[in-house]
C-alpha positions in Angstrom: 0.0 0.0 0.0 1.3 3.5 -0.9 0.5 6.3 1.5 -0.7 9.4 -0.2 -1.5 11.9 2.5 -0.7 12.3 6.2 -3.2 13.9 8.5 -2.8 15.2 12.1 -5.2 14.8 15.0 -5.0 15.9 18.6 -6.0 13.4 21.2 -6.3 14.5 24.7 -6.9 12.1 27.6 -8.4 13.5 30.8 -7.8 11.4 33.9 -9.9 11.8 37.1 -8.1 12.4 40.4 -9.7 9.2 41.7 -9.0 7.0 38.7 -7.5 4.3 40.9 -10.9 3.8 42.5 -12.8 3.9 39.2 -10.7 1.9 36.8 -10.4 -1.8 37.4 -6.8 -3.0 37.9 -5.4 0.5 37.7 -3.1 -0.1 40.7 -1.8 -3.4 39.2 -1.1 -2.1 35.7 -0.1 1.6 36.2 2.0 3.6 38.6 1.0 7.1 37.5 -1.8 8.9 35.7 0.7 9.8 32.9 1.5 6.1 32.4 -2.2 5.3 32.3 -2.9 8.1 29.8 -0.1 7.0 27.5 -1.6 3.5 27.4 -5.0 4.9 26.6 -3.7 7.0 23.7 -2.1 3.9 22.1 -5.6 2.2 22.2 -7.5 5.3 21.0 -10.2 4.5 18.4 -12.0 7.6 17.0 -15.0 5.4 16.1 -15.5 4.0 19.5 -13.8 6.4 21.9 -16.3 9.2 22.3 -15.8 12.0 24.8 -17.8 10.6 27.7 -17.9 6.9 26.9 -15.4 6.0 29.6 -16.1 8.7 32.2 -17.5 6.2 34.7 -14.0 4.6 34.7 -12.2 7.8 35.4 -11.1 9.0 32.1 -12.3 10.5 28.8 -10.9 11.4 25.4 -11.1 14.7 23.6 -10.4 14.2 19.9 -9.8 17.0 17.4 -8.4 17.2 13.9 -5.9 20.0 13.5 -7.0 23.3 11.9 -5.3 22.5 8.6 -7.3 19.4 8.3 -10.5 21.2 9.2 -10.1 23.6 6.3 -10.4 20.7 3.9 -12.4 17.6 5.0 -13.3 17.8 8.7 -16.8 17.1 9.9 -15.9 18.2 13.4 -14.7 21.7 12.5 -16.8 23.6 15.0 -15.4 21.5 17.9 -11.8 21.8 16.7 -11.9 25.6 16.1 -13.6 26.4 19.5 
């Protein structure tokens, strides 16, 4: 497969102060909220990782295309520009 275009997106992970109480096995698998957030970013799926889907487990994603992408093909432009 030949790649024809690269696009940039910004993925932000917000972690609750009490994530250790809310997320199963947090204490077994992660030492810090930063380590936890890194793992979450690597598993991010824009089709299934909506903003509040995982809030009950102590985290949520914020997903935005960059402004350059918005100018051309973005369906989320209003959110990304705000």
